[in-house]
C-alpha positions in Angstrom: 114.5 102.0 48.2 111.9 101.3 45.6 109.8 104.2 46.9 112.9 106.4 47.0 113.3 105.7 43.3 109.7 106.6 42.6 110.1 109.9 44.5 113.3 110.8 42.7 111.8 110.0 39.3 108.6 111.9 40.1 110.6 114.9 41.3 112.7 114.9 38.1 109.5 114.9 35.9 108.1 117.8 37.9 111.3 119.8 37.5 111.3 119.2 33.7 107.6 120.3 33.5 108.2 123.4 35.6 111.6 124.6 34.3 111.7 122.8 30.9 114.9 121.8 29.2 117.3 124.5 27.9 117.9 123.2 24.4 121.2 124.0 22.8 122.1 125.0 19.3 122.0 121.4 18.1 118.2 121.3 18.6 116.9 124.8 18.2 119.4 126.1 15.7 121.9 128.9 16.1 125.7 129.4 16.3 128.4 128.5 18.7 131.8 130.3 18.7 134.5 129.1 21.0 137.4 131.5 21.7 140.6 131.2 23.7 142.6 134.1 25.1 146.3 134.0 25.7 147.4 135.7 29.0 151.0 135.7 27.9 150.0 138.3 25.2 149.4 140.7 28.0 145.6 140.7 28.4 143.9 137.4 28.8 140.1 136.9 28.8 138.2 140.3 29.0 135.5 140.8 31.6 132.1 139.4 30.6 130.4 142.7 31.1 132.8 144.4 28.7 132.2 141.8 26.1 128.4 142.1 26.4 128.7 145.8 25.9 130.6 145.5 22.6 128.3 142.7 21.3 125.0 144.3 22.4 123.8 144.4 18.7 123.5 140.6 18.6 120.3 139.2 20.0 119.9 136.1 22.1 123.6 136.3 23.0 124.9 133.9 25.7 128.5 134.1 27.1 129.9 131.1 29.0 133.4 131.1 30.5 135.4 128.0 29.6 138.3 127.1 31.8 140.7 129.8 32.9 141.0 131.7 29.6 138.3 130.4 27.3 134.9 131.8 26.2 131.9 130.1 24.5 129.5 132.4 22.7 126.0 131.1 21.8 123.7 133.1 19.7 121.1 132.9 16.9 122.2 131.7 13.6 125.1 133.8 12.3 126.2 134.4 8.8 129.9 134.3 7.9 129.8 138.1 7.7 128.4 138.3 11.3 131.0 135.8 12.4 133.8 138.0 11.1 132.2 141.1 12.6 132.3 139.5 16.1 136.0 138.5 15.7 136.9 142.0 14.4 135.1 143.6 17.4 137.2 141.5 19.8 140.4 142.4 17.9 139.5 146.1 18.0 138.2 146.3 21.6 140.7 143.9 23.1 143.8 144.1 21.0 146.1 142.6 23.7 143.9 139.7 24.6 145.7 137.1 22.5 142.5 136.1 20.8 142.4 132.6 19.1 139.4 131.1 17.5 138.9 127.4 18.5 135.6 126.5 16.9 132.7 127.9 15.0 129.5 125.9 14.4 126.2 127.1 12.9 123.0 125.0 12.8 119.8 126.0 11.0 116.4 125.5 12.7 115.3 122.8 10.2 118.4 120.8 10.9 117.9 121.3 14.7 114.3 120.0 14.5 115.4 117.0 12.4 118.1 116.1 14.9 115.6 116.4 17.8 113.1 114.1 16.1 115.8 111.6 15.3 117.1 111.6 18.8 113.7 110.8 20.2 113.2 108.1 17.6 116.6 106.6 18.4 115.7 106.3 22.2 112.3 104.8 21.5 113.9 102.2 19.1 116.4 101.3 21.8 113.7 100.7 24.3 111.7 98.5 21.9 114.8 96.6 21.0 115.5 95.9 24.7 111.9 94.5 25.2 112.2 92.2 22.2 115.7 91.0 23.2 114.9 90.2 26.8 111.6 88.5 25.8 113.5 86.2 23.5 116.5 85.5 25.8 114.4 84.8 28.9 111.5 83.0 27.3 112.2 79.8 29.3 110.9 81.6 32.4 107.4 81.9 31.1 106.3 79.3 33.7 107.4 81.6 36.5 106.8 85.1 35.1 104.6 86.5 32.3 106.7 86.7 29.1 106.6 90.5 29.1 107.5 90.9 32.8 111.3 91.0 32.5 111.3 93.2 29.5 109.0 95.7 31.1 110.9 95.7 34.4 114.1 96.5 32.4 112.3 99.3 30.5 111.1 100.8 33.8 114.6 100.7 35.1 115.9 102.3 31.9 113.3 105.1 32.0 114.3 105.7 35.7 118.0 106.0 34.6 117.2 108.6 32.0 114.5 110.6 33.7 116.6 111.5 36.8 119.6 112.9 34.8 117.2 114.8 32.6 115.6 116.4 35.7 119.1 117.2 37.0 120.0 118.9 33.6 116.7 120.9 33.7 117.9 122.3 37.1 121.3 123.0 35.8 119.8 124.7 32.7 117.5 126.9 34.8 120.1 128.0 37.4 123.4 127.8 35.5 122.4 128.0 31.9 123.6 124.5 31.0 122.1 123.5 27.6 121.0 120.1 26.3 123.0 119.2 23.2 123.5 116.2 20.9 126.2 115.2 23.4 123.5 114.6 26.0 121.7 112.3 23.6 124.9 110.4 23.1 125.2 110.1 26.8 121.6 109.0 27.2 122.0 106.2 24.6 125.2 105.1 26.2 123.5 105.0 29.6 120.7 102.9 28.2 123.2 100.3 26.9 125.2 100.2 30.1 122.1 100.0 32.3 120.4 97.2 30.4 123.7 95.3 30.6 123.7 95.5 34.4 120.0 94.5 34.5 120.5 91.5 32.2 123.4 90.2 34.3 121.0 90.0 37.3 118.2 88.6 35.2 120.5 86.0 33.7 121.5 84.8 37.2 117.9 84.6 38.2 117.3 82.4 35.1 120.2 80.1 36.0 119.2 79.7 39.6 115.6 78.8 38.6 116.7 76.3 35.9 119.2 74.7 38.4 116.3 73.9 40.7 115.7 77.2 42.4 112.0 76.9 41.6 111.7 74.9 44.9 112.4 78.2 46.6 110.2 81.3 46.9 110.8 83.5 43.8 111.7 86.4 46.0 114.4 84.4 47.7 115.8 83.3 44.3 116.0 87.0 43.1 117.7 88.0 46.4 120.3 85.2 46.0 120.9 86.2 42.4 121.5 89.9 43.3 124.0 88.9 46.0 125.8 86.6 43.6 126.2 89.4 41.1 126.7 92.3 43.5 130.5 92.3 43.7 130.7 92.2 39.9 128.3 95.1 39.5 129.9 97.3 42.1 133.4 96.7 40.8 132.4 97.5 37.2 130.5 100.6 38.2 133.3 101.9 40.5 136.1 101.5 37.9 133.9 103.2 35.2 133.0 106.0 37.5 136.7 106.7 38.2 137.4 107.2 34.5 134.3 109.5 34.1 135.1 111.6 37.1 138.6 112.1 35.7 137.1 113.2 32.4 134.7 115.6 34.2 137.4 117.2 36.2 140.2 117.4 33.6 138.5 117.1 30.3 137.6 119.9 28.0 134.4 122.0 28.1 132.9 120.1 25.1 132.8 116.7 27.0 132.4 118.0 30.6 128.6 117.6 30.7 128.7 114.4 28.7 130.8 113.0 31.5 128.5 114.4 34.2 125.4 112.8 32.5 127.3 109.5 32.3 128.3 109.7 36.0 124.7 110.0 37.0 123.5 107.4 34.5 126.1 104.8 35.3 125.5 105.1 39.0 121.7 104.9 38.5 122.1 101.9 36.1 123.8 99.8 38.9 121.3 101.1 41.4 118.2 100.4 39.3 119.1 96.8 38.4 119.1 96.0 42.1 116.4 98.4 43.6 114.0 98.9 40.7 114.1 96.1 38.1 114.5 93.2 40.5 111.8 94.3 43.0 109.4 94.7 40.1 110.0 91.0 39.1 109.1 89.9 42.6 106.0 92.2 42.7 104.8 90.8 39.3 105.4 87.3 40.4 103.2 87.8 43.5 100.7 89.8 41.6 100.0 87.1 39.1 100.1 84.3 41.6 102.9 82.4 39.8 105.6 81.0 42.2 108.1 78.2 42.5 
């Protein structure tokens, strides 16, 4: 399973390098207009081709259906005048569509660049904080493992949990036009917190077993026993969380749909990596540095 993880992570990196990430308005600047059409008014949502024809003067225009009667329009940064022109074109071309404006957001490129830089900084600070926290909490195991081993194993697992969903969203962006927004960053930070929680539970049980006399056993056997002791808790927590996220993905609005999708992948990978990535790394480092019970 460790090699499966390496293959998945490497594939995700290759996908991101080949296709790139389709950054949303939050990061590159632009405007988002969310509309809803009322079918009871006699029309409902017009055909996408017809809408494109009437809005052909606007460059970098992207139309995404939302639900049964919604539409999300993404374009370059719009002035309030252009915003009203688009609404008037809808009212003129599709008078019986029952048009209702739900949301209009506009982000300048400078704000987008600042948000992107702050998002990267936030993720890096989280990773550094995890290393420091784990090094302090598990310092009593320095006789069995190098002081940095547990922190680094947790970081490798966290990177694994973020890289694979990022690769999945690169594929979705290339084939389905799904964009990376600030919502994805929120999901990534949540995944980091959830994943490290799962990993720390396993590591804490390893520490307890060693301090209770488990140093008379081979370190690999102690890690295996610790995983088995925490397995039911990890699976139950993951399963109940996934039930909620799947419900949000299926029945939630368009604005949180892909947040839920990123969380579904991240929560599953967080439980997986604590068992099949972080724990095997501990055993490998223990053997590599010749420190055993």
